[in-house]
N, C-alpha and C positions, 0 to 999 in steps of 0.2 A: 504494499499500499504506500502511495506516495505521501510526502509531507502535506501536500495540498488536500488530499483526501482525508488525511488525519485531522487537518484543520476543520474541514467541513463537518466531520463527525463530532469534533469538540464543540462547534457552534450549535449543532443539533442538541447535543447533551446539555448545553447551557441555555437552550431554548432561545437563542439569538436568531430567530427566524428571519428577521428583516436583514440583518447583516449577512446571513448566509445567502439570501436571495440576491443581494446587491454585489456581493464579492466578485463574481466573475467579470462583470462589466466594469466594476470599479477598478480592478487590477489592470484591465486593458486601457482605461482612460486616464489613470492617475499614476503611472509608472514613475513620474518625475517628482513626486512629493515624498516626504519623510514618512517613516512608519508611524510616528506620533501624530502627524497631521492626518494620515489615512485612518488610523483608529479613531481619532476625534470625529472625523466626518461620518464614518460608519456607525459609531455608537450614538452620535447625535440623531442620525436617521432612526435607529432602533428605538430611542427614547420618544420620538415623535409619534410612534405607533400607539 
């Protein structure tokens, strides 16, 4: 199992459904930002749900 698939499984386990849904497109579109900025954006979206 790849690290990416392990991450998806962990997001499922944590019930971070919105982050899991947004992650593939987010990675494609935001390759130029830092990990902290990326997590901030993804978790902000999760909290809006």
